[in-house]
TORMAR-142623 format. One record per residue (C-alpha): x, y, z; residue number from 1; residue in three letters. Coordinates in steps of 0.1 Angstrom, whole numbers, always signed. Each point is the difference from the previous one (the first is absolute). Example, Ala and Ser with C-alpha at 12.3 -4.5 7.8 and 13.67 -1.06 7.14 Angstrom:
{X->+123; Y->-45; Z->+78; num->1; residu->ALA} $
{X->+14; Y->+34; Z->-7; num->2; residu->SER} $
END
This chain:
{X->+0; Y->+0; Z->+0; num->1; residu->MET} $
{X->+14; Y->+34; Z->-10; num->2; residu->GLU} $
{X->+5; Y->+28; Z->+25; num->3; residu->HIS} $
{X->-28; Y->+21; Z->-14; num->4; residu->GLN} $
{X->-25; Y->-28; Z->+8; num->5; residu->ASP} $
{X->+4; Y->+5; Z->+37; num->6; residu->TYR} $
{X->-22; Y->+25; Z->+17; num->7; residu->MET} $
{X->+17; Y->-4; Z->+34; num->8; residu->LEU} $
{X->+37; Y->-9; Z->+5; num->9; residu->GLU} $
{X->+15; Y->-7; Z->+34; num->10; residu->VAL} $
{X->+38; Y->-1; Z->+0; num->11; residu->LYS} $
{X->+23; Y->-12; Z->+28; num->12; residu->ASP} $
{X->-22; Y->+13; Z->+28; num->13; residu->LEU} $
{X->+15; Y->-2; Z->+35; num->14; residu->SER} $
{X->-16; Y->+11; Z->+33; num->15; residu->LYS} $
{X->+12; Y->-6; Z->+35; num->16; residu->SER} $
{X->-15; Y->+9; Z->+34; num->17; residu->TYR} $
{X->+29; Y->+2; Z->+23; num->18; residu->GLY} $
{X->+18; Y->-34; Z->-3; num->19; residu->SER} $
{X->-29; Y->-17; Z->-17; num->20; residu->ILE} $
{X->+1; Y->-2; Z->-38; num->21; residu->ALA} $
{X->-36; Y->+2; Z->-12; num->22; residu->ALA} $
{X->+9; Y->+0; Z->-37; num->23; residu->LEU} $
{X->+33; Y->-10; Z->-16; num->24; residu->GLU} $
{X->+7; Y->+10; Z->-36; num->25; residu->GLU} $
{X->-36; Y->-9; Z->-11; num->26; residu->ALA} $
{X->-6; Y->+3; Z->-38; num->27; residu->SER} $
{X->-34; Y->-5; Z->-17; num->28; residu->LEU} $
{X->-17; Y->+10; Z->-32; num->29; residu->ASN} $
{X->-38; Y->+6; Z->-3; num->30; residu->PHE} $
{X->-17; Y->+2; Z->-34; num->31; residu->SER} $
{X->-29; Y->+24; Z->-6; num->32; residu->GLU} $
{X->-29; Y->-25; Z->-2; num->33; residu->LYS} $
{X->+6; Y->-29; Z->+22; num->34; residu->LYS} $
{X->-11; Y->-13; Z->+34; num->35; residu->ILE} $
{X->+30; Y->-8; Z->+23; num->36; residu->TYR} $
{X->-2; Y->-21; Z->+32; num->37; residu->GLY} $
{X->+25; Y->+10; Z->+27; num->38; residu->LEU} $
{X->+8; Y->-28; Z->+24; num->39; residu->PHE} $
{X->+22; Y->-1; Z->+31; num->40; residu->GLY} $
{X->+0; Y->-10; Z->+36; num->41; residu->ARG} $
{X->-6; Y->+25; Z->+28; num->42; residu->ASN} $
{X->+29; Y->+24; Z->+1; num->43; residu->GLY} $
{X->+13; Y->-10; Z->-35; num->44; residu->ALA} $
{X->+0; Y->+36; Z->-13; num->45; residu->GLY} $
{X->-33; Y->+1; Z->-19; num->46; residu->LYS} $
{X->-14; Y->+30; Z->+17; num->47; residu->THR} $
{X->+33; Y->+18; Z->+0; num->48; residu->THR} $
{X->+2; Y->-6; Z->-38; num->49; residu->LEU} $
{X->-36; Y->+13; Z->-5; num->50; residu->LEU} $
{X->+6; Y->+31; Z->+22; num->51; residu->ASN} $
{X->+31; Y->+9; Z->-21; num->52; residu->ILE} $
{X->-18; Y->-5; Z->-33; num->53; residu->ILE} $
{X->-27; Y->+23; Z->+12; num->54; residu->THR} $
{X->+24; Y->+26; Z->+15; num->55; residu->SER} $
{X->-12; Y->-5; Z->+35; num->56; residu->ARG} $
{X->+36; Y->-6; Z->+11; num->57; residu->ILE} $
{X->+33; Y->+3; Z->-18; num->58; residu->TYR} $
{X->+26; Y->-27; Z->-8; num->59; residu->ALA} $
{X->+35; Y->+2; Z->+13; num->60; residu->ASP} $
{X->+12; Y->-10; Z->-35; num->61; residu->ASN} $
{X->-15; Y->-8; Z->-34; num->62; residu->GLY} $
{X->-27; Y->+16; Z->-20; num->63; residu->SER} $
{X->-37; Y->-4; Z->-11; num->64; residu->VAL} $
{X->-8; Y->+12; Z->-35; num->65; residu->ASN} $
{X->-34; Y->+7; Z->-14; num->66; residu->PHE} $
{X->+1; Y->+0; Z->-38; num->67; residu->LEU} $
{X->+37; Y->+8; Z->+2; num->68; residu->GLY} $
{X->-3; Y->+28; Z->+26; num->69; residu->LYS} $
{X->+15; Y->-3; Z->+35; num->70; residu->ASP} $
{X->-29; Y->+4; Z->+24; num->71; residu->ILE} $
{X->+24; Y->+13; Z->+27; num->72; residu->THR} $
{X->+6; Y->+30; Z->-22; num->73; residu->ARG} $
{X->-36; Y->+1; Z->-13; num->74; residu->HIS} $
{X->-23; Y->-11; Z->+29; num->75; residu->PRO} $
{X->-30; Y->+16; Z->-16; num->76; residu->GLU} $
{X->+1; Y->-27; Z->-26; num->77; residu->ILE} $
{X->-10; Y->-27; Z->+25; num->78; residu->ILE} $
{X->-25; Y->+23; Z->+17; num->79; residu->ALA} $
{X->-18; Y->+4; Z->-34; num->80; residu->ALA} $
{X->+3; Y->-35; Z->-12; num->81; residu->ASN} $
{X->-2; Y->-24; Z->+29; num->82; residu->CYS} $
{X->-26; Y->-10; Z->+25; num->83; residu->CYS} $
{X->+14; Y->-20; Z->+30; num->84; residu->TYR} $
{X->-22; Y->-17; Z->+25; num->85; residu->MET} $
{X->+23; Y->-12; Z->+28; num->86; residu->PRO} $
{X->-10; Y->-25; Z->+26; num->87; residu->GLU} $
{X->-1; Y->+27; Z->+26; num->88; residu->LYS} $
{X->-16; Y->+32; Z->-12; num->89; residu->HIS} $
{X->-9; Y->+26; Z->+24; num->90; residu->TYR} $
{X->-32; Y->+16; Z->-14; num->91; residu->PHE} $
{X->-17; Y->+26; Z->+22; num->92; residu->PRO} $
{X->-20; Y->-23; Z->+23; num->93; residu->PRO} $
{X->-31; Y->+22; Z->+3; num->94; residu->LYS} $
{X->-4; Y->+5; Z->-38; num->95; residu->PHE} $
{X->-28; Y->-20; Z->-17; num->96; residu->THR} $
{X->+8; Y->-23; Z->-29; num->97; residu->VAL} $
{X->-18; Y->+25; Z->-23; num->98; residu->ARG} $
{X->+22; Y->+29; Z->+12; num->99; residu->LYS} $
{X->+32; Y->-21; Z->-4; num->100; residu->LEU} $
{X->-10; Y->-10; Z->-35; num->101; residu->LEU} $
{X->-6; Y->+36; Z->-9; num->102; residu->SER} $
{X->+36; Y->+8; Z->+11; num->103; residu->ILE} $
{X->+11; Y->-28; Z->-23; num->104; residu->GLY} $
{X->-19; Y->+15; Z->-29; num->105; residu->LYS} $
{X->+19; Y->+33; Z->+6; num->106; residu->ALA} $
{X->+33; Y->-19; Z->+2; num->107; residu->SER} $
{X->+1; Y->-22; Z->-30; num->108; residu->PHE} $
{X->-5; Y->+14; Z->-36; num->109; residu->PRO} $
{X->-15; Y->-33; Z->-13; num->110; residu->ASN} $
{X->-23; Y->-6; Z->+30; num->111; residu->TYR} $
{X->-34; Y->-15; Z->-10; num->112; residu->SER} $
{X->-28; Y->+10; Z->+24; num->113; residu->GLU} $
{X->-24; Y->-23; Z->-18; num->114; residu->GLU} $
{X->+24; Y->-30; Z->+4; num->115; residu->TYR} $
{X->+6; Y->+8; Z->+37; num->116; residu->ALA} $
{X->-38; Y->+0; Z->+6; num->117; residu->GLY} $
{X->-4; Y->-33; Z->-18; num->118; residu->ARG} $
{X->+28; Y->-16; Z->+20; num->119; residu->LEU} $
{X->-16; Y->+13; Z->+33; num->120; residu->CYS} $
{X->-32; Y->-18; Z->-10; num->121; residu->ARG} $
{X->+19; Y->-31; Z->-12; num->122; residu->TYR} $
{X->+18; Y->-3; Z->+33; num->123; residu->PHE} $
{X->-29; Y->+12; Z->+21; num->124; residu->LYS} $
{X->+20; Y->+29; Z->+14; num->125; residu->LEU} $
{X->-22; Y->+26; Z->+17; num->126; residu->HIS} $
{X->+12; Y->+35; Z->-10; num->127; residu->THR} $
{X->-15; Y->+18; Z->+30; num->128; residu->GLU} $
{X->+20; Y->-20; Z->+24; num->129; residu->GLN} $
{X->+30; Y->+17; Z->+16; num->130; residu->LYS} $
{X->+34; Y->-16; Z->-7; num->131; residu->TYR} $
{X->+6; Y->-9; Z->+37; num->132; residu->ASN} $
{X->-34; Y->-18; Z->+1; num->133; residu->GLU} $
{X->+11; Y->-24; Z->-28; num->134; residu->LEU} $
{X->+12; Y->-35; Z->+9; num->135; residu->SER} $
{X->+35; Y->-9; Z->-9; num->136; residu->ARG} $
{X->-14; Y->-18; Z->-31; num->137; residu->GLY} $
{X->-21; Y->+29; Z->-11; num->138; residu->TYR} $
{X->+30; Y->+24; Z->+4; num->139; residu->GLN} $
{X->+18; Y->-23; Z->-24; num->140; residu->SER} $
{X->-30; Y->+2; Z->-23; num->141; residu->ILE} $
{X->+0; Y->+37; Z->+1; num->142; residu->PHE} $
{X->+37; Y->+0; Z->-10; num->143; residu->ARG} $
{X->-9; Y->-23; Z->-29; num->144; residu->ILE} $
{X->-28; Y->+23; Z->-11; num->145; residu->VAL} $
{X->+22; Y->+31; Z->+1; num->146; residu->LEU} $
{X->+30; Y->-16; Z->-16; num->147; residu->GLY} $
{X->-20; Y->-16; Z->-29; num->148; residu->MET} $
{X->-22; Y->+31; Z->-6; num->149; residu->ALA} $
{X->+31; Y->+23; Z->-1; num->150; residu->ALA} $
{X->+10; Y->-17; Z->-33; num->151; residu->ARG} $
{X->+36; Y->+12; Z->+4; num->152; residu->ALA} $
{X->+25; Y->-12; Z->-26; num->153; residu->PRO} $
{X->+18; Y->-17; Z->+29; num->154; residu->ILE} $
{X->-23; Y->-16; Z->+26; num->155; residu->THR} $
{X->+17; Y->-16; Z->+30; num->156; residu->ILE} $
{X->-18; Y->-21; Z->+28; num->157; residu->PHE} $
{X->+19; Y->-12; Z->+31; num->158; residu->ASP} $
{X->-20; Y->-29; Z->+15; num->159; residu->GLU} $
{X->-33; Y->+11; Z->-16; num->160; residu->PRO} $
{X->-21; Y->-30; Z->+13; num->161; residu->VAL} $
{X->+10; Y->+3; Z->+36; num->162; residu->LEU} $
{X->-29; Y->-10; Z->+22; num->163; residu->GLY} $
{X->-22; Y->-10; Z->-29; num->164; residu->LEU} $
{X->-19; Y->-33; Z->-1; num->165; residu->ASP} $
{X->+3; Y->-24; Z->-29; num->166; residu->ALA} $
{X->-30; Y->+13; Z->-19; num->167; residu->VAL} $
{X->+12; Y->+37; Z->+2; num->168; residu->ALA} $
{X->+36; Y->-11; Z->-10; num->169; residu->ARG} $
{X->-14; Y->-18; Z->-30; num->170; residu->ASP} $
{X->-21; Y->+31; Z->-9; num->171; residu->ARG} $
{X->+32; Y->+21; Z->+1; num->172; residu->PHE} $
{X->+19; Y->-24; Z->-22; num->173; residu->TYR} $
{X->-28; Y->-1; Z->-25; num->174; residu->THR} $
{X->-4; Y->+37; Z->+0; num->175; residu->GLU} $
{X->+37; Y->+6; Z->-4; num->176; residu->LEU} $
{X->+1; Y->-22; Z->-32; num->177; residu->ILE} $
{X->-31; Y->+17; Z->-14; num->178; residu->GLU} $
{X->+13; Y->+35; Z->+7; num->179; residu->GLU} $
{X->+34; Y->-9; Z->-15; num->180; residu->TYR} $
{X->-18; Y->-12; Z->-31; num->181; residu->THR} $
{X->-20; Y->+32; Z->-3; num->182; residu->ARG} $
{X->+28; Y->+24; Z->+10; num->183; residu->GLU} $
{X->+34; Y->-17; Z->-3; num->184; residu->PRO} $
{X->+27; Y->+16; Z->+22; num->185; residu->ARG} $
{X->+29; Y->-9; Z->+23; num->186; residu->LEU} $
{X->-12; Y->-18; Z->+32; num->187; residu->PHE} $
{X->+24; Y->-10; Z->+28; num->188; residu->ILE} $
{X->-16; Y->-23; Z->+26; num->189; residu->ILE} $
{X->+19; Y->-9; Z->+31; num->190; residu->SER} $
{X->-17; Y->-30; Z->+17; num->191; residu->THR} $
{X->+7; Y->-30; Z->+23; num->192; residu->HIS} $
{X->-29; Y->-20; Z->-16; num->193; residu->LEU} $
{X->+22; Y->-12; Z->-27; num->194; residu->ILE} $
{X->-17; Y->-32; Z->-12; num->195; residu->GLU} $
{X->-35; Y->+15; Z->-3; num->196; residu->GLU} $
{X->+11; Y->+31; Z->-18; num->197; residu->ALA} $
{X->+26; Y->-16; Z->-23; num->198; residu->ALA} $
{X->-22; Y->-1; Z->-30; num->199; residu->ASP} $
{X->-4; Y->+38; Z->+0; num->200; residu->LEU} $
{X->+36; Y->+8; Z->-7; num->201; residu->PHE} $
{X->+18; Y->+5; Z->-32; num->202; residu->ASN} $
{X->+33; Y->-1; Z->+19; num->203; residu->GLU} $
{X->+10; Y->-9; Z->+36; num->204; residu->ALA} $
{X->+28; Y->+16; Z->+20; num->205; residu->ILE} $
{X->+15; Y->-17; Z->+30; num->206; residu->ILE} $
{X->+20; Y->+20; Z->+26; num->207; residu->ILE} $
{X->+19; Y->-16; Z->+28; num->208; residu->ASN} $
{X->+21; Y->+18; Z->+26; num->209; residu->ASN} $
{X->+0; Y->+32; Z->-20; num->210; residu->GLY} $
{X->+11; Y->-17; Z->-32; num->211; residu->THR} $
{X->-20; Y->-7; Z->-32; num->212; residu->VAL} $
{X->+5; Y->-37; Z->-6; num->213; residu->ILE} $
{X->-25; Y->-5; Z->-28; num->214; residu->ARG} $
{X->-19; Y->+20; Z->-26; num->215; residu->GLN} $
{X->-18; Y->-21; Z->-27; num->216; residu->ALA} $
{X->-34; Y->-12; Z->-11; num->217; residu->THR} $
{X->-16; Y->-26; Z->+23; num->218; residu->VAL} $
{X->+2; Y->-25; Z->-28; num->219; residu->GLU} $
{X->+38; Y->+7; Z->-5; num->220; residu->GLU} $
{X->+6; Y->-4; Z->+37; num->221; residu->LEU} $
{X->-18; Y->-33; Z->+2; num->222; residu->LEU} $
{X->+14; Y->-14; Z->-32; num->223; residu->SER} $
{X->+35; Y->+1; Z->+13; num->224; residu->ASN} $
{X->-3; Y->-18; Z->+33; num->225; residu->VAL} $
{X->-16; Y->-33; Z->+12; num->226; residu->PHE} $
{X->+0; Y->-25; Z->+29; num->227; residu->TYR} $
{X->+20; Y->-32; Z->+0; num->228; residu->VAL} $
{X->-8; Y->-25; Z->+27; num->229; residu->SER} $
{X->+12; Y->-34; Z->+11; num->230; residu->GLY} $
{X->+25; Y->-17; Z->+23; num->231; residu->GLY} $
{X->+28; Y->+23; Z->+12; num->232; residu->SER} $
{X->+27; Y->-18; Z->-19; num->233; residu->ALA} $
{X->-20; Y->+0; Z->-33; num->234; residu->SER} $
{X->-9; Y->+37; Z->+3; num->235; residu->VAL} $
{X->+36; Y->+9; Z->+8; num->236; residu->ASP} $
{X->+12; Y->-19; Z->-30; num->237; residu->ASP} $
{X->-26; Y->+17; Z->-23; num->238; residu->PHE} $
{X->+8; Y->+35; Z->+13; num->239; residu->THR} $
{X->+37; Y->-3; Z->-2; num->240; residu->LYS} $
{X->+13; Y->+28; Z->-23; num->241; residu->ASP} $
{X->-34; Y->+17; Z->+0; num->242; residu->ARG} $
{X->-11; Y->+32; Z->+17; num->243; residu->LYS} $
{X->-21; Y->-9; Z->+31; num->244; residu->VAL} $
{X->-21; Y->+27; Z->+15; num->245; residu->ILE} $
{X->-9; Y->-19; Z->+32; num->246; residu->SER} $
{X->-4; Y->-35; Z->+14; num->247; residu->THR} $
{X->-23; Y->-16; Z->+26; num->248; residu->GLN} $
{X->+0; Y->-34; Z->+18; num->249; residu->MET} $
{X->-32; Y->-16; Z->+12; num->250; residu->VAL} $
{X->+7; Y->-34; Z->+15; num->251; residu->ASN} $
{X->+19; Y->-19; Z->-27; num->252; residu->GLU} $
{X->-12; Y->+22; Z->-28; num->253; residu->LEU} $
{X->+21; Y->+29; Z->-13; num->254; residu->LYS} $
{X->-14; Y->+27; Z->-22; num->255; residu->THR} $
{X->+21; Y->+26; Z->-19; num->256; residu->ALA} $
{X->-10; Y->+31; Z->-19; num->257; residu->VAL} $
{X->+21; Y->+0; Z->-31; num->258; residu->VAL} $
{X->+5; Y->+25; Z->-28; num->259; residu->GLU} $
{X->-9; Y->-14; Z->-34; num->260; residu->GLY} $
{X->-29; Y->-8; Z->-23; num->261; residu->ASN} $
{X->-20; Y->-30; Z->+12; num->262; residu->ILE} $
{X->-11; Y->-7; Z->-36; num->263; residu->ASN} $
{X->+36; Y->-4; Z->-10; num->264; residu->ASP} $
{X->+8; Y->-26; Z->+26; num->265; residu->GLU} $
{X->+2; Y->-37; Z->-6; num->266; residu->LYS} $
{X->-11; Y->-25; Z->+25; num->267; residu->ARG} $
{X->+27; Y->-8; Z->+25; num->268; residu->ALA} $
{X->+3; Y->-31; Z->+22; num->269; residu->PRO} $
{X->-12; Y->+5; Z->+36; num->270; residu->GLY} $
{X->-15; Y->+35; Z->-4; num->271; residu->VAL} $
{X->-31; Y->+16; Z->-13; num->272; residu->TRP} $
{X->-8; Y->+36; Z->-12; num->273; residu->PHE} $
{X->-28; Y->+23; Z->+8; num->274; residu->SER} $
{X->-9; Y->+37; Z->-8; num->275; residu->PRO} $
{X->+2; Y->+27; Z->+26; num->276; residu->ILE} $
{X->-25; Y->+28; Z->+7; num->277; residu->THR} $
{X->+10; Y->+37; Z->+0; num->278; residu->ILE} $
{X->-6; Y->+3; Z->+37; num->279; residu->GLN} $
{X->+21; Y->-31; Z->+8; num->280; residu->LYS} $
{X->+28; Y->+14; Z->-22; num->281; residu->LEU} $
{X->-2; Y->+33; Z->+18; num->282; residu->PHE} $
{X->+3; Y->-18; Z->+34; num->283; residu->ILE} $
{X->+30; Y->-20; Z->-12; num->284; residu->HIS} $
{X->+18; Y->+30; Z->-15; num->285; residu->LEU} $
{X->-5; Y->+22; Z->+31; num->286; residu->THR} $
{X->+5; Y->-26; Z->+28; num->287; residu->LYS} $
{X->+27; Y->+9; Z->+25; num->288; residu->ASP} $
{X->+24; Y->-27; Z->+11; num->289; residu->SER} $
{X->-15; Y->+4; Z->+35; num->290; residu->SER} $
{X->-36; Y->-8; Z->-12; num->291; residu->ASP} $
END
């Protein structure tokens, strides 16, 4: 992909808080009309990354470019083109949903009042309720309504389905795909619910301990790794000279996560192969030695 195809480029971002490195030389590329899933364990650096991208905080080193312009030097670019709905958003607690949505209308050039109203009805969000009267789930729904209705060229959600039941989460996923079909734009979704949201994403990004360890389509990630299981000696013999991501022993059975395409493998004595899910791959890639 050529440089001009990227709407947002993150180059060698580093950020530390005292002796703790939140990000270490993180580099990512975001295309204009894709949905990205951002995965990482608690404290992996996801929120720090999003806060730097949206100019809420500044990196110690590195840059973020929007259509080739450094947002540190041109912060107005992100203000005009990005809607960020963080996990913790401190809206005025006494303002009603209606009042807060009216502020959104004044803040985002592409904001659709009609779409916001339709989303409120769809999610059964009462617009006369005050923000501090909303349950945790309905506060998440409000952020979804505002973020979607803003129709900003870059729309970022950090844990958008926090506190939502399975039905409401499914409604969000369905609405996200339908809205993306109607109004394609760049979405970045940070979530811990990896498996249930995986089908949404054009690309997945995995961050571990402040470092970007993967960026690819879900299909590409899963096509290059698989399980091999069997007796310990047989698995060790098969994995010799191969890249092993992790191993696990359960009684006499050993299972290894191995890089390679399962469809290219020939049957080997004493072992069998099986595919891996994106959530299991994430767990194996981000597992600490102490886990």
